[in-house]
Residue frames as a rotation matrix with the C-alpha (Angstrom) as fourth column:
MET 1
-0.831 0.546 -0.100 82.91
-0.384 -0.435 0.815 -35.29
0.402 0.716 0.571 33.10
GLN 2
-0.617 0.717 0.326 79.31
-0.229 0.233 -0.945 -35.51
-0.753 -0.657 0.020 34.37
VAL 3
-0.826 0.523 -0.210 76.45
-0.109 0.217 0.970 -37.18
0.553 0.824 -0.122 32.46
TRP 4
-0.444 0.766 0.465 72.83
-0.854 -0.205 -0.478 -37.57
-0.271 -0.610 0.745 33.26
VAL 5
-0.928 0.213 -0.306 70.85
0.099 0.932 0.349 -40.82
0.360 0.294 -0.886 33.63
LEU 6
-0.083 0.976 0.199 67.22
-0.684 -0.201 0.701 -41.68
0.725 -0.078 0.684 34.23
LEU 7
-0.975 -0.212 -0.071 66.49
-0.081 0.629 -0.773 -43.30
0.208 -0.748 -0.630 37.62
PHE 8
0.098 0.993 -0.072 63.26
-0.220 0.092 0.971 -44.79
0.971 -0.080 0.227 38.90
ASN 9
0.886 0.333 -0.321 62.45
0.277 0.173 0.945 -44.63
0.371 -0.927 0.061 42.63
ALA 10
0.061 -0.937 0.345 65.52
0.150 -0.333 -0.931 -42.51
0.987 0.109 0.121 43.06
ASN 11
-0.545 -0.467 0.696 67.04
-0.581 -0.388 -0.716 -42.43
0.605 -0.794 -0.059 46.54
THR 12
0.507 0.690 0.516 65.15
-0.862 0.405 0.305 -45.49
0.001 -0.600 0.800 47.73
ASP 13
-0.211 -0.541 0.814 66.06
-0.541 0.758 0.364 -49.04
-0.814 -0.364 -0.453 48.43
ASN 14
0.199 0.391 0.898 64.37
0.549 0.715 -0.433 -49.97
-0.812 0.579 -0.072 45.20
GLU 15
0.166 -0.245 -0.955 66.25
-0.542 -0.832 0.120 -47.72
-0.824 0.498 -0.271 42.81
GLY 16
0.369 -0.037 0.929 66.38
0.653 0.721 -0.231 -48.68
-0.661 0.692 0.290 39.09
ILE 17
-0.410 -0.555 -0.724 68.27
-0.225 -0.707 0.670 -47.21
-0.884 0.438 0.165 36.10
TYR 18
0.680 0.685 -0.262 66.72
-0.392 0.038 -0.919 -46.82
-0.620 0.727 0.295 32.62
THR 19
-0.575 -0.781 0.245 68.16
-0.192 0.420 0.887 -49.19
-0.795 0.463 -0.391 30.03
LEU 20
0.370 0.568 -0.735 67.33
-0.924 0.142 -0.356 -50.22
-0.098 0.811 0.577 26.52
GLU 21
-0.008 -0.345 0.939 67.43
-0.141 0.930 0.340 -53.91
-0.990 -0.130 -0.056 25.69
ILE 22
0.482 0.048 -0.875 68.77
-0.863 -0.145 -0.483 -54.56
-0.150 0.988 -0.029 22.25
GLU 23
0.365 -0.272 -0.891 69.40
-0.426 0.802 -0.419 -58.10
0.828 0.532 0.177 21.05
GLY 24
0.678 0.003 -0.735 69.59
0.523 0.701 0.485 -59.35
0.517 -0.713 0.473 24.68
ASN 25
-0.490 -0.857 -0.159 72.06
0.753 -0.324 -0.573 -56.64
0.439 -0.400 0.804 25.78
ASN 26
0.644 0.575 -0.505 71.06
0.755 -0.583 0.299 -54.13
-0.122 -0.574 -0.810 28.48
ILE 27
-0.302 -0.681 0.667 72.27
0.757 -0.596 -0.266 -50.65
0.579 0.425 0.696 27.48
ILE 28
0.059 0.271 -0.961 72.34
0.795 -0.595 -0.119 -47.86
-0.604 -0.757 -0.250 30.02
VAL 29
0.220 0.091 0.971 71.39
0.770 -0.628 -0.116 -44.60
0.599 0.773 -0.208 28.31
ALA 30
0.024 -0.253 -0.967 73.20
0.760 -0.624 0.182 -41.48
-0.649 -0.739 0.178 29.56
PHE 31
0.708 0.286 0.646 73.14
0.644 -0.637 -0.423 -37.93
0.290 0.716 -0.635 28.25
GLU 32
-0.419 -0.893 0.167 75.79
0.814 -0.451 -0.367 -35.28
0.402 -0.018 0.915 27.90
GLN 33
-0.817 0.232 0.528 73.20
-0.234 -0.970 0.065 -32.57
0.527 -0.071 0.847 28.50
GLU 34
-0.853 0.522 -0.012 70.67
0.181 0.273 -0.945 -32.47
-0.490 -0.808 -0.327 31.30
ASP 35
-0.301 0.763 -0.573 68.09
-0.769 -0.549 -0.327 -30.80
-0.564 0.342 0.752 28.92
ASP 36
-0.395 0.072 -0.916 68.34
-0.720 0.596 0.357 -33.80
0.571 0.800 -0.183 26.56
ALA 37
-0.933 -0.012 -0.360 67.77
0.186 0.840 -0.510 -36.19
0.309 -0.543 -0.781 29.48
ILE 38
-0.613 0.762 -0.208 64.75
-0.110 -0.343 -0.933 -34.21
-0.783 -0.549 0.294 30.73
ARG 39
-0.192 0.558 -0.808 63.27
-0.970 -0.233 0.070 -34.22
-0.149 0.797 0.586 27.15
TYR 40
-0.633 -0.070 -0.771 63.74
-0.336 0.922 0.192 -38.01
0.698 0.380 -0.607 26.90
ALA 41
-0.943 0.291 -0.159 62.15
0.271 0.397 -0.877 -38.53
-0.192 -0.870 -0.453 30.30
GLY 42
-0.403 0.820 -0.405 59.17
-0.568 -0.572 -0.592 -36.45
-0.717 -0.009 0.697 29.10
LEU 43
-0.254 0.327 -0.910 58.83
-0.894 0.279 0.350 -38.60
0.368 0.903 0.222 25.99
LEU 44
-0.866 -0.045 -0.498 58.79
0.085 0.968 -0.234 -41.75
0.492 -0.245 -0.835 28.16
GLU 45
-0.772 0.619 -0.144 56.02
0.099 -0.106 -0.989 -40.24
-0.628 -0.778 0.021 30.33
ALA 46
-0.290 0.658 -0.695 54.06
-0.883 -0.463 -0.070 -39.36
-0.368 0.594 0.716 27.19
GLN 47
-0.431 0.066 -0.900 54.16
-0.501 0.812 0.300 -43.07
0.751 0.580 -0.316 26.42
ASP 48
0.609 0.706 0.362 52.56
-0.656 0.191 0.731 -43.79
0.446 -0.682 0.579 29.74
PHE 49
0.114 -0.708 -0.697 55.84
0.365 0.682 -0.634 -45.25
0.924 -0.182 0.336 31.00
LEU 50
0.515 0.010 -0.857 56.88
0.853 -0.110 0.511 -44.82
-0.090 -0.994 -0.065 34.68
SER 51
0.922 -0.102 0.373 58.09
-0.037 -0.983 -0.178 -41.35
0.385 0.150 -0.911 35.52
PRO 52
0.282 -0.896 -0.343 61.95
0.883 0.382 -0.272 -41.24
0.375 -0.226 0.899 35.78
THR 53
0.887 -0.155 -0.435 64.07
0.124 -0.827 0.549 -38.80
-0.444 -0.541 -0.714 37.71
VAL 54
0.679 -0.703 0.210 67.05
0.210 -0.088 -0.974 -37.20
0.703 0.706 0.088 35.92
GLU 55
0.911 -0.403 -0.087 70.20
0.066 -0.065 0.996 -37.55
-0.407 -0.913 -0.032 37.97
ARG 56
0.587 -0.785 -0.198 73.79
-0.685 -0.351 -0.638 -36.46
0.431 0.510 -0.744 37.42
ILE 57
0.860 -0.420 0.289 76.64
0.131 0.730 0.670 -38.95
-0.492 -0.539 0.683 37.80
ASP 58
0.092 -0.922 -0.377 80.29
-0.705 -0.328 0.629 -38.98
-0.703 0.208 -0.680 37.05
LYS 59
0.577 0.173 -0.798 80.99
-0.793 0.356 -0.495 -40.59
0.198 0.918 0.342 33.65
GLN 60
-0.451 -0.841 -0.301 83.90
-0.664 0.541 -0.516 -42.67
0.596 -0.033 -0.802 35.00
ASP 61
-0.688 0.248 0.682 81.86
-0.535 0.463 -0.707 -44.02
-0.492 -0.851 -0.185 37.86
LEU 62
0.401 0.912 -0.090 79.09
-0.711 0.247 -0.659 -44.96
-0.578 0.328 0.747 35.44
GLU 63
0.277 -0.406 -0.871 81.53
-0.796 0.411 -0.445 -46.66
0.539 0.816 -0.210 33.07
GLU 64
-0.784 -0.612 0.107 82.99
-0.544 0.593 -0.594 -48.71
0.300 -0.524 -0.797 36.00
PHE 65
-0.311 0.749 0.585 79.46
-0.596 0.326 -0.734 -49.63
-0.740 -0.577 0.345 37.12
CYS 66
0.590 0.525 -0.613 78.57
-0.800 0.278 -0.531 -50.79
-0.108 0.804 0.585 33.61
GLU 67
-0.155 -0.765 -0.625 81.76
-0.693 0.536 -0.483 -52.86
0.704 0.358 -0.613 33.31
GLU 68
-0.891 -0.274 0.362 81.28
-0.454 0.566 -0.688 -54.55
-0.017 -0.778 -0.629 36.65
ALA 69
-0.181 0.927 0.329 77.48
-0.468 0.212 -0.858 -55.15
-0.865 -0.309 0.396 36.13
GLY 70
-0.620 -0.120 0.775 77.88
0.479 0.725 0.495 -56.39
-0.621 0.679 -0.392 32.54
TYR 71
0.551 0.833 -0.051 75.89
0.502 -0.380 -0.777 -53.58
-0.666 0.402 -0.628 30.99
ASP 72
-0.261 -0.554 0.790 76.74
0.937 -0.343 0.069 -51.58
0.233 0.758 0.609 27.89
LEU 73
-0.014 0.247 -0.969 76.69
0.471 -0.853 -0.224 -47.80
-0.882 -0.459 -0.105 27.99
ASN 74
-0.087 0.070 0.994 75.45
0.934 -0.341 0.106 -45.38
0.346 0.938 -0.036 25.35
ILE 75
-0.317 -0.019 -0.948 76.14
0.532 -0.831 -0.161 -41.72
-0.785 -0.556 0.273 25.97
VAL 76
0.440 0.639 0.631 73.87
0.895 -0.255 -0.365 -39.49
-0.072 0.726 -0.684 23.90
PRO 77
-0.631 -0.772 0.073 75.93
0.774 -0.633 -0.001 -36.55
0.047 0.056 0.997 22.55
THR 78
-0.603 0.306 -0.737 74.83
0.143 -0.868 -0.476 -32.92
-0.785 -0.392 0.479 23.02
ASP 79
-0.243 0.610 -0.755 71.65
-0.742 -0.617 -0.260 -32.01
-0.624 0.497 0.602 21.09
ALA 80
-0.934 0.014 -0.356 71.28
-0.236 0.724 0.648 -35.45
0.267 0.689 -0.673 19.57
LEU 81
-0.107 0.971 0.216 67.69
-0.993 -0.113 0.017 -36.58
0.041 -0.213 0.976 19.32
LEU 82
-0.959 -0.102 -0.263 67.04
-0.069 0.989 -0.132 -39.97
0.273 -0.109 -0.956 20.81
VAL 83
-0.101 0.987 0.124 63.42
-0.902 -0.144 0.407 -41.17
0.420 -0.071 0.905 20.81
PRO 84
-0.437 -0.014 0.899 62.27
-0.614 0.736 -0.287 -43.98
-0.657 -0.677 -0.330 23.07
PRO 85
-0.988 0.137 -0.067 61.21
0.053 0.720 0.691 -47.19
0.143 0.680 -0.719 21.34
GLU 86
-0.420 0.905 0.068 57.52
-0.577 -0.324 0.750 -47.45
0.701 0.276 0.658 20.55
LYS 87
0.628 0.571 -0.528 57.09
-0.030 0.696 0.717 -50.43
0.777 -0.435 0.455 22.82
ASN 88
-0.188 -0.626 0.757 58.34
-0.892 -0.213 -0.398 -50.52
0.411 -0.750 -0.519 26.40
VAL 89
-0.832 -0.184 -0.523 58.72
0.009 0.938 -0.345 -53.58
0.554 -0.292 -0.780 28.53
ASP 90
0.245 0.969 0.032 55.58
-0.115 -0.004 0.993 -54.77
0.963 -0.248 0.111 30.31
LYS 91
0.952 0.018 -0.307 57.46
0.288 0.296 0.911 -55.86
0.107 -0.955 0.276 33.38
THR 92
0.533 -0.783 0.322 60.51
-0.644 -0.622 -0.445 -54.13
0.549 0.029 -0.835 34.80
ASP 93
-0.069 -0.613 -0.787 63.48
0.255 0.752 -0.608 -55.87
0.965 -0.243 0.104 36.49
TRP 94
-0.966 -0.205 -0.159 62.60
0.208 -0.248 -0.946 -53.89
0.155 -0.947 0.282 39.62
SER 95
-0.186 0.962 -0.198 59.33
0.973 0.208 0.096 -53.08
0.134 -0.175 -0.975 41.41
SER 96
-0.178 0.245 0.953 57.49
0.067 -0.963 0.261 -49.81
0.982 0.110 0.155 41.52
ASP 97
-0.846 -0.093 0.525 56.71
-0.473 -0.325 -0.819 -48.31
0.247 -0.941 0.231 44.97
ARG 98
0.168 0.980 0.109 53.18
-0.971 0.145 0.188 -49.69
0.168 -0.137 0.976 44.73
ASP 99
0.432 -0.068 -0.899 54.58
-0.142 0.980 -0.142 -53.25
0.891 0.189 0.413 44.21
LEU 100
-0.638 -0.763 -0.103 56.82
-0.011 0.143 -0.990 -52.82
0.770 -0.631 -0.100 47.27
GLN 101
-0.422 0.522 0.741 53.89
-0.901 -0.331 -0.280 -52.05
0.099 -0.786 0.610 49.50
ASP 102
0.646 0.683 -0.340 52.41
-0.674 0.720 0.166 -55.46
0.359 0.122 0.926 48.55
GLU 103
0.407 -0.574 -0.710 55.63
0.170 0.812 -0.559 -57.16
0.898 0.107 0.428 49.50
GLU 104
0.287 -0.302 0.909 56.13
-0.757 -0.653 0.022 -55.64
0.587 -0.694 -0.417 52.96
ASP 105
0.787 0.125 0.605 56.15
-0.543 0.607 0.581 -59.02
-0.294 -0.785 0.545 54.66
GLU 106
0.885 -0.465 -0.027 58.89
0.364 0.726 -0.584 -60.43
0.291 0.507 0.811 52.47
VAL 107
0.461 -0.804 -0.375 62.51
0.391 -0.195 0.899 -60.25
-0.796 -0.562 0.224 53.47
GLU 108
0.966 -0.145 -0.216 64.44
-0.260 -0.585 -0.768 -57.83
-0.015 0.798 -0.602 51.34
VAL 109
0.305 -0.926 0.223 67.81
0.682 0.376 0.628 -58.73
-0.665 -0.039 0.746 49.88
GLU 110
0.556 -0.110 -0.824 69.71
-0.326 -0.941 -0.094 -55.83
-0.764 0.321 -0.559 48.45
ASP 111
0.916 -0.288 0.280 71.13
0.378 0.384 -0.842 -56.32
0.135 0.877 0.460 44.93
PRO 112
0.278 -0.901 -0.333 74.90
0.715 -0.038 0.699 -56.07
-0.642 -0.432 0.633 45.24
VAL 113
-0.402 -0.394 0.827 75.20
0.871 -0.442 0.214 -54.03
0.281 0.806 0.520 42.02
ILE 114
0.450 0.607 0.655 72.70
0.324 -0.794 0.514 -51.46
0.832 -0.019 -0.554 43.31
ALA 115
0.871 -0.162 -0.464 74.46
0.432 -0.199 0.880 -51.37
-0.235 -0.966 -0.103 46.71
MET 116
-0.151 -0.983 0.104 77.82
0.911 -0.098 0.400 -50.76
-0.383 0.156 0.910 45.01
MET 117
-0.283 0.108 0.953 76.30
0.682 -0.676 0.279 -47.93
0.674 0.729 0.117 42.90
ARG 118
0.785 0.619 0.033 74.61
0.374 -0.516 0.771 -46.40
0.494 -0.592 -0.636 45.95
ARG 119
0.543 -0.642 -0.541 77.89
0.659 -0.074 0.749 -46.33
-0.521 -0.763 0.383 47.83
ARG 120
-0.437 -0.748 0.500 79.60
0.896 -0.314 0.313 -44.64
-0.077 0.585 0.807 44.93
LEU 121
0.046 0.566 0.823 76.88
0.496 -0.728 0.473 -42.05
0.867 0.386 -0.314 44.64
GLU 122
0.906 0.259 -0.334 76.99
0.403 -0.292 0.868 -41.40
0.127 -0.921 -0.369 48.33
ASN 123
0.151 -0.947 -0.282 80.75
0.850 -0.021 0.526 -40.91
-0.504 -0.319 0.802 48.16
LEU 124
-0.337 -0.190 0.922 80.24
0.781 -0.603 0.161 -38.15
0.526 0.774 0.352 45.57
LEU 125
0.603 0.691 0.399 78.32
0.305 -0.662 0.685 -36.16
0.737 -0.291 -0.609 48.14
């Protein structure tokens, strides 16, 4: 089964996945329907949040990623209405493309979790 997630800086070395933080737990939000994911992404943009890309991923691969990375997973059922929280984090766990340009001189160390997820995504192609 395929689900849709929201990615930031998709297909770059600085890729991030959208999560909600509830009581200290990071929860990856995935959608059964692409249209629902697109709608949610639009709601985030309307709140002046960063613009995510909607990407399809295998549900089992996402579940394995969450288990290995210590994240929880919430799959939004078809036609369910999920609204982003009124307040978003001021600082993300990853940097936007603009921030990366400021850090060009620094040595980059790839996050092993992101590297693992990237390999899985590449294997799907």
